[in-house]
C-alpha positions, 0 to 999 in steps of 0.5 A: 681735314677734307680730301681736296684740302689735302690733294691741294696741299700735297701739290704744293709740297707743304706740311702742315704748320709750314710756312711756304717761302718763295722760290725760282719757278714759283708765281707770286700768284701760286705763292699767295695761293700757298699762303691762303692755303697754309692759313686755312690749315692752321685755322682749321686744326689749331684753332677749331671751334667747337660742333654746334647744331644750327636748326632753322625755323620750320615756321619762322615766327613773324615776329622775329627777325635775324638782326632785329631786336624784340622788345618785351615789358617786364618787371625787374627782380632785383629789389622789392620796388618792382619797377618796370622794364622793357627787356632788349631781345637779340637773337633769342638772348636778352642783352639789355634793360631798360626802363618801361615808360609807361610804369606809373612808379618808375616812369622809365628810369633804372637803377644800376643794379637793374643794368647789371642783372642781365650779366647775372643771367649768364653767370657760369656759377648758377646751379645748372641741375638739383643737388641732393646731398651735394649730388647731381639729382633729377627733379623726379628724385628730388620730388619723390623723396621731398615728397615722402619727407613731408609726409612723414612731417605731416604724420608727426605734427612737425613744424614747417617753416618757409623762409623768403624775401618779401613777396610782392607777388598775389599769385605767388602769395596764393600758391605759397599759402595754398603750399602752407595748408597741407601741414598741420603747423606752417608758416611763412616768414619774410625776411630782409637783411637790411630791413624797414620793418619799424615803418609799418609797424609804427604804422600798425600802432599810430594808423591801426594799419600796418602798411608802409604809405606811398611816398608822393615826393612829386607833392612835397615842396619841402622834404626833411630827411633823418638818415633816409637814404631815398635817392639810393637804397631806401625803399624804392630809390628809382621811383623816389628819384624821378619824384625828386627830380620832378619836384626840382625842375626849374621848367615846371613853373612850380615852387622848386622842392628844398630837401634838408638832410640830418645823417650821420655819415655821407649819403647819396641823398644827403649829397644831394641835399640843399642843406646838409646838416652832419650830426651824431646819431645822439643829436639826430634824435634830438633833432627829431625830437625837437622838431617833433616838439615844435610841430606840436605846439603848432594851434590845433595840431593835436588835441595835447602834447605828450607829456614826455615831448613836452618836458624834452629839452636837448642837451647837446645840440649845438647853437647852429643846429638849434637854429637850423630846427627853427627855420626849418619848423618855419617851413613845415608850418607854412608848408602844412600839407606840402612837406614830407619828413622821412626817417631811415631809422629801423626804430619803431619809436623814431617812426612813430614820431616820425608819423606824429609829425607828419600827421600833424602838418597834414601831409597824409593823404598829400604827400603821404597815402597811406591809403593806398600803401604796400601791405608789409604784414609778412615782414617782421623782423622778430619772427625770424629771430623766434625762427632761429630760438625754434630751430636751436631748440630741436622745434623745426622739423622742416625748413624751405628757404627761397631767395634770401641767404641768412647764413651770410647775412643774419647777424647772428649766423653763427647762431642761425647756422647751428640751428639748421644743423638741427633741423631734420630737412632742409630745402634750398631753392637757391639759384647758387650753391651759396652759404645757405643753399650749401648747408641744405639737404635739397637744393631745387635751383630756380631760374633767373627772373628773365627766364621766368614767369611773375606778377607784381603789386608794388601799389594796390591796384597797380599790377605788372608782370613778369615774362621770360625773354629766354628759355631756362638755360639750365635745368631749374624750376620756379620755386612756385612751381617747386611749391605746386609739386608739393602741393600735389598740382601738377599745373605749370606756374604759368597756368597758375599765374593766367588762372589768377589774373583770369578770375581776379584781375579781368572781371574788373576789367571793362568789355573785351575778352580774356585772351584780349586783356591777357595780351594787352597786359603782356604788351604793356608790362602793367595794369592799373585797376581802379580802386575803391575810394578810401580814407587816411586811418584815423590817427592815434597818439596813444604809443607817442609817449612811450616812443618820445621816451624810449628815443630819449634813452637812446639818446643818452645811451649813444652821446659821446660814443663811436658808433657804426652806422651799417648801410647799404650801398649803392653798388652791391645793395645787401650783397645777393648780386656779388657775384657780378662783376659789372657791379663789383666795379662800378665805383661808390658814387661818393668814395670812388672806391671798387672791388672793396668795402671800407671804414668810412672816418671823418678827417677829425677822427683820422687825425686823432687815430692817425690813420690815413687812406688805407690804413687797416683798422679791426672795428670791434663790438663786444665779440664781433670784429671786422677789419677793413681799409679805412677811407677818409670821407669829407662831410662824416661826423667825428662821432660815427664810422660808416661801413657798407653791407653786401661783402666779404661773401664766401658763396657768391662765386668765383668772382664775388668771393672774398672781396671786402668784409662781411659787416653783417654780425655788427647788426644789432636785434633790439626793442623788435627789429634790426638795428643798423647803428650801433654804438660804443664800438671800438677802433684798433689800428692793426699796422697794415695798410691797403691801396683802395682801387679809386677811380678819382683822386681830385676831390675838389674844383679848386678855383676850376669853374667846371661844375657851375652853381647858382642860388635858386634866388639868383635864377629867378632874378635872371642873372647872366650866366657865369659862362659869359666870363669866359666868352670872348672873340673865338678864332679857328684854325679850321673852317667849321663844319656844315650840317646839313640834316643831323648836327647830334648834341646832348644837354645834361642837367646837373640840377637833375642828375643825382650821382646814382650810376645808373648811365655808367652801368647802362653804357657798359651794357650797351657798348660792351665796355670791358670789366678790368679788376681791381689791380688794373683799376688801381693802375688808373686803367679803368674803362667805363667810357663815362667819369662820374665825377663827384666834387666836394666844395665848402670845408671838410666838416660841411662840405657841399657836393656836386656830381657831374657825368662826363663823357666824350664832348664830340668837339667840333673843334677837336683836339684829339682829331688833329694829332691822330696819325693814322686819322683814326678819329675823325669827325662825321657829317653829323657832328660825331667823333668817330673812333674807327677801331682798325685803324688805330694803332694806339699811339695814344695821342689823342688822349694825351691831347683830350682837355677832358680825359675821357678817352679809354686806352685798351691794354689787353685782349680781356679774356671772352673764354666764358663762352656763356658769359659772352652771351651779354654781349651786344652784337651792335656794338664791336668787341674791341681788342687790346692797342685801340682807343675807346669812348662814347660816340653817343651810341652811334648804333641807336642813331643808324637804326633810327635813320634807317627805320625812319628811312624805311618809313618814309619819315624824318626821325622825331625827336625824342626817337633816339635816346643814348643807353645813358639818356633812356634809363636815367631816373632823374631824366637828367641827359636830353639828347637830339638834333641841334639843327631842328630847333624845336628839339629839346636838346636845342631849346634846353641849349638856349636856357639861361643856365646852359654853358660848355664845358672848358669853354674857353679852349674853344673846342666847341662840343654839342654836349653842353651842361645845365647849372645846378640850382641851390635851394638855400635861401635863409638856411643858416 
């Protein structure tokens, strides 16, 4: 306390902690002064903030303006798809990821996982320094000891193995190759816990090229998928979702894409299909072989039909499924070169048959581009199985592990752990002390991708850069730099990266200096190089006969048996980011379950086993068992139980530990690849029951016309909108609003929305939406401002699914505004329903009076003690306190920022200049936002589309947010 403050308190005879009371002779002015001084003492002594050093710029960079965000082009590091991103940096800290519109593959879209990665940057469970035998160490100590051990390995000609995920960075692959050259027996092994290696291995046999083709869904008019969840988690879902919505765009003037899905468990992709066929795993194989046989009989399709295929006759397909296959064959025959057949199976035999079908239909070079496919020869499931065998026999002298966690997600994790303990030198380059890193001798943490330099080549000739948006928060080092140090190379990885681009990429660019090329590449985030013309390798059917024979045997072996289908969830993927609370609380798009994984079973199987929602069961295969709660999933085949991978972590961190159950032990290894369909499982009731934290309990629409649907034929015939039935004479209690300059409105195209949940996470990151935890979700107190409703229609065995994002409708005749006793919810002059937080007293009248149920009451002072996690908060949006109502306001902070920018530049706001958080990252482009007064704006034009309708229009609330009816291309399909 300063002397001046102490003197003032003595004069007024105030002790610290006391509140003065007025007495005779004390004026009102003096009393107010004393109250202020007392409050100052309490603030100074009871809530003293920690000291921080504020160091001003000596020369402030011209591009930095306090309070104004900067944007940097980069590449997402969430998975191997390498989507283009823009990183929003505010006052030196990244707070938001958006999609890079210039990226030719992702085209401005991002998935839910990508949005959650900003929070992962500020994860307080990240390692802050290197470790030697679990003790803190310096990098000099690390390098000295590891180099000494490596010298011993080289001298003894010991085996060194480097275990990483798929590396799409050409510069990183070069660093790895240089590192391995320093050892007489060294090998790089790429490991993917959820593998798709069967695709490139099948192409190695059918086309003599170990590559995954580039799938051009936008060029297709018919997509047939056998359990490939390409809109959810398969391969590159953001890219596929963008292409899929583009091919189904009714405004394009082209024939609308038709999508048929065969699958045993309900997937996000299957829920969007025009025709979804629920089949058992053995029926799926027979359906695939029947399609192949029909295609093989087309005149001129192949020289000779393989004997095994010619003799194939399905024995378990129902007449209905046979009829669908017949119709499907005619569709494929008509659309040769404009169709695409996919399989999500990791069976090489199944992928060989898929290749044969696409080849016979002349799809290669049109909807599949193998000539420009990505080389995946480095990924092999058998390689890690061989590695574990080498480890257990004591052959591996040193193992370096970076970016993977096989002690958690390897199917035989106990065997891996036993082998790891036999390796003399174990080095982990993990950023957290996960299940594998905790067993290592040395842990060399690497930074988050937002703190790192890197590059990627998702397709030949397409390169993207990753640049750090913030200095490393902890004492970490990129794994490439660690490999450089252990290769006696003292350069930074940035220097290596820059030199590689200068030597390999720059000479392929016309004119200019390298500095100009480098700066432009950093600005754009991508570089597209001209690639020499190439042709699709010639197809050979030498392996087809054996593949068909193998599939027949698999179908016979699984017939009539209960099968478990293991899949990646849209929420957590493979479980690497399980310590992220944003992801854990994100509802699964189909089950709507948070903070858990479940055993999904059909209603028929539930009745047969007398199971209820939440009943605990044990799923067993031989000596392996997993205990999970039951979720009764409509549309699931009775012979299939589906379980999401990525849960059951024990080394994720304080958030992700012990959430759900680890289902990786149920994975099997057969015929050279990991298998995620495992037959012959046993279900046992344990007698327990838990309540699942679901965010939606009403699964059907009943008779309510909330989600409007129509067939493509009726749309093309120009039938009147269904909403006209609800229209009539409208009488208002209050005079209408007059909007002079701006009237903000939104249109959501339900035909484009696939339910991926990217909008929910984007909104959460933008608007500081708090995480409430499982217990509060159970009390129906989740806080997401967007509710992504999922509705079933039809029978439990054969439902259709519709998704509808619902946020505040910003009603002109808002029922919430008329009941608020303190005017905390008011209407703006631009048509927004504003929420004044410091006025709200929490009566909840507005919530009870809202017909759309889109308001969220803040029940608690949600904790913000983690100073590191608080860095993820957006300073443009108020962090709300308990007792107030929250809701969407069309990202009013973005609206105001654009208005200021336009005013400073002396111009009007351009259409599309303002994008709400949900709109900007939607990979399907399902959301349009703009000024409805501007009749040329996209949002205003879509309002006049015949598919446009208002939700609950009969209530006359007049929302500026409307929806466009979903169109199903189902003509001639059984």
